[in-house]
C-alpha positions in Angstrom: 102.0 121.2 112.4 104.6 118.9 114.3 105.4 115.5 112.9 103.4 113.9 116.0 100.4 115.8 115.2 100.5 114.8 111.6 100.9 111.3 112.7 97.8 111.5 114.7 95.6 112.6 112.0 95.1 109.0 110.8 96.4 105.5 111.6 97.8 104.7 108.2 100.0 107.0 106.1 99.7 105.9 102.4 103.2 105.7 100.8 102.6 106.7 97.2 105.0 106.2 94.3 103.4 108.2 91.5 104.6 107.7 88.0 102.1 109.9 86.1 101.3 113.5 87.4 97.7 113.0 85.9 97.1 110.5 88.6 98.2 112.7 91.5 95.0 114.6 92.1 92.4 112.1 91.7 94.6 109.6 93.9 94.7 112.2 96.6 91.2 113.1 96.5 90.1 109.1 96.9 92.5 108.6 99.7 91.4 111.9 101.5 87.6 111.1 100.9 88.2 107.5 102.2 89.6 109.1 105.4 93.4 109.3 105.1 94.5 112.9 104.9 98.2 112.4 105.2 99.9 111.4 102.1 103.6 110.5 101.6 104.7 111.0 98.1 108.1 109.2 97.6 110.8 111.1 95.5 111.5 108.0 93.5 110.0 108.9 90.2 110.5 112.0 87.9 107.0 112.9 88.5 107.1 113.0 92.2 107.7 116.8 92.8 105.3 117.9 90.2 102.7 115.5 91.6 103.3 116.7 95.1 102.9 120.2 94.2 99.7 119.5 92.3 98.2 117.8 95.2 99.2 120.6 97.5 97.5 123.1 95.0 94.4 121.1 94.2 93.5 119.1 97.3 94.0 121.6 100.1 92.5 119.4 102.8 95.3 116.8 102.3 98.6 117.0 104.3 101.2 116.2 101.8 104.8 115.1 102.6 107.7 113.9 100.6 109.0 110.5 101.1 112.5 108.9 100.4 114.2 112.4 101.3 117.8 111.4 101.2 119.8 114.6 101.3 119.7 118.5 102.0 118.9 119.2 98.3 116.0 117.0 98.3 114.5 118.9 101.5 114.7 122.2 99.6 113.1 120.7 96.5 110.3 119.1 98.6 109.7 122.3 100.4 109.6 124.3 97.3 107.0 121.9 95.9 104.8 122.5 98.9 105.8 119.4 101.3 104.5 119.9 104.8 106.6 117.1 106.2 109.4 114.8 105.1 110.2 111.0 105.5 113.4 109.2 104.9 114.3 105.5 105.1 117.2 106.3 107.3 119.2 109.5 108.4 122.5 111.2 108.4 123.9 114.0 110.5 123.8 116.3 107.4 120.3 115.3 106.8 119.1 116.0 110.3 120.9 119.2 110.3 119.1 120.2 107.0 115.6 119.4 108.2 116.2 121.1 111.5 117.5 124.3 109.9 114.7 124.3 107.3 111.9 123.8 110.0 110.6 120.8 108.1 108.5 118.4 110.4 110.4 115.1 109.8 110.1 111.4 110.3 113.7 109.9 110.0 114.1 106.1 109.5 115.8 103.5 111.7 116.3 100.0 111.9 118.6 99.5 115.2 118.5 100.7 118.5 121.7 102.6 118.1 120.2 104.5 115.4 117.0 105.3 117.4 119.4 106.6 120.2 121.5 108.8 117.9 118.4 110.3 116.7 116.8 110.7 120.2 119.8 112.7 121.1 119.1 115.0 118.2 115.7 115.6 119.5 113.7 113.3 117.3 111.1 111.3 119.2 108.7 109.8 116.4 110.8 107.6 114.1 110.2 105.7 111.0 111.0 101.8 111.6 112.0 100.5 108.2 112.0 98.0 106.7 109.5 96.8 109.5 108.5 93.4 108.3 112.2 92.5 107.2 113.8 94.1 110.4 111.7 92.3 113.2 108.1 93.5 112.9 106.1 93.7 115.9 108.5 91.6 118.0 111.2 94.1 117.7 108.9 96.9 118.6 107.7 95.1 121.6 111.2 94.3 122.6 112.4 97.9 122.4 109.3 99.5 124.1 110.9 99.5 127.6 114.4 100.5 126.7 113.4 103.0 124.2 110.5 104.5 126.5 109.6 107.9 125.2 110.0 107.1 121.5 107.3 106.2 119.2 107.4 104.6 115.8 105.9 104.6 112.4 106.6 101.2 111.0 106.8 101.0 107.2 107.9 98.2 104.8 105.9 95.0 104.0 102.8 96.0 106.1 99.6 95.3 104.7 96.0 95.2 105.5 96.3 91.9 107.4 99.2 92.9 109.5 98.5 96.5 110.3 96.3 95.9 113.1 99.0 94.1 115.1 101.3 97.0 114.8 98.6 99.5 115.5 97.8 97.6 118.8 101.2 98.4 120.1 101.4 101.4 122.5 104.8 102.6 121.1 103.4 102.7 117.4 101.9 106.1 116.3 100.7 105.1 112.9 101.9 102.8 110.2 102.9 103.4 106.5 102.0 101.3 103.5 101.3 101.1 99.9 98.5 98.6 100.0 95.9 101.3 100.1 96.9 102.4 96.6 97.6 99.3 94.5 99.5 100.1 91.3 96.9 98.1 89.2 94.2 100.3 90.6 96.0 103.3 89.9 96.9 102.4 86.5 93.3 101.6 85.8 92.0 104.9 87.4 90.0 102.9 89.8 89.6 105.6 92.4 86.4 104.0 93.9 88.5 100.9 94.9 91.2 103.0 96.5 88.6 105.0 98.4 87.2 101.8 99.8 90.6 100.6 100.9 91.4 104.0 102.5 88.0 103.8 104.4 88.9 100.5 105.6 92.4 101.7 106.7 91.1 104.8 108.3 88.7 102.6 110.4 91.8 100.5 112.1 92.2 101.1 115.7 95.2 102.3 117.7 96.3 101.5 120.8 
């Protein structure tokens, strides 16, 4: 499945930093049941790859990807764990080459127009805009819509339930990424019902 098709599955991609492998499967089930099948597991914890593998194995209806992919070694690790796509906060020529060679659907991160143009030349047309809120938010996305016609974005970083609708109203936004759907206190408490409710509200958000 191409990255654009993955992004089209839901308006919000939960960005999940999982500290305990035991939380992975019930968390994924709650999010999928709420209507968010695309899950990004960030490679920021020692449990991340095992959590990703567990979800891939036990929650087949989820489309699980690896986030915070920074280099070629992590591309291989993510794919070995079962990742169906990758996400990075930025991108280097070596990383772009690695994902292309591996055939991994990939969402590379950008913050500037020049970075977007470099990735466009490499064949990437859906880009992660990160950190969205700190880097200009909806104003930046509106400003680049005409000069970067043909590119679409998944803004991530500082987005919450209150601000997500404004991003999704923009024609050049395919979806948004965010962690508000799985608050750390809810995960720690095993409050999967609360997470399912937050997922359902996010899944109901409208896109342009």
